[in-house]
C-alpha positions in Angstrom: 24.0 -7.8 -72.7 23.0 -6.9 -69.2 24.7 -9.1 -66.6 22.2 -11.4 -64.9 22.9 -11.4 -61.2 22.2 -14.4 -59.0 20.9 -13.9 -55.4 20.9 -16.3 -52.5 17.5 -16.7 -50.8 18.7 -14.5 -47.9 19.8 -11.8 -50.4 16.5 -12.0 -52.2 14.6 -11.8 -49.0 16.4 -8.6 -48.0 15.7 -7.1 -51.5 11.9 -7.7 -51.2 11.8 -6.8 -47.5 10.8 -10.2 -46.1 12.4 -13.2 -44.4 14.1 -16.2 -46.0 11.5 -18.6 -44.8 8.8 -16.7 -46.7 11.0 -16.7 -49.9 11.2 -20.5 -49.6 7.4 -20.6 -49.3 7.2 -18.6 -52.6 9.7 -20.9 -54.2 7.8 -24.1 -53.0 4.6 -22.6 -54.3 6.2 -22.3 -57.7 6.0 -18.5 -57.8 9.8 -17.8 -58.0 11.9 -20.0 -60.3 15.3 -21.0 -58.9 18.5 -22.8 -59.8 20.7 -24.9 -57.4 24.4 -24.2 -57.7 25.6 -25.6 -54.3 22.7 -23.7 -52.7 19.5 -22.2 -54.2 20.0 -19.1 -56.3 17.4 -16.7 -57.8 18.2 -14.8 -61.0 17.7 -11.0 -60.7 15.4 -11.1 -63.8 13.3 -13.8 -62.2 12.8 -11.7 -59.1 11.9 -8.7 -61.2 9.4 -10.7 -63.2 7.8 -12.1 -60.0 7.4 -8.6 -58.6 5.8 -7.3 -61.8 3.5 -10.3 -62.2 2.1 -10.2 -58.7 1.9 -6.4 -58.3 -1.5 -5.5 -56.7 -1.9 -9.0 -55.3 -2.0 -10.3 -51.7 0.6 -13.0 -51.4 0.3 -13.4 -47.6 -0.6 -17.1 -48.3 1.4 -18.1 -51.5 -1.1 -20.9 -52.1 -4.1 -18.6 -51.9 -3.2 -15.5 -53.9 -5.9 -12.7 -53.9 -6.2 -9.3 -55.5 -5.5 -6.6 -53.0 -8.7 -5.1 -51.5 -8.1 -1.9 -49.6 -11.8 -1.9 -48.4 -11.2 -4.9 -46.0 
């Protein structure tokens, strides 16, 4: 069985090249599932599922997700 790694919000934000505040927005919008073990943790598998599910989407506003349109 592959080891499931837990990331802090800060670690996850570095992995997806954004800031922790935006990761919290994604969490509060229900897009990334978390667990609280002292502080909020994100499973590696959950992060990978999130990236795969929303590939090709504009998540600038997590509560208003749109398909990417490169003609804009």
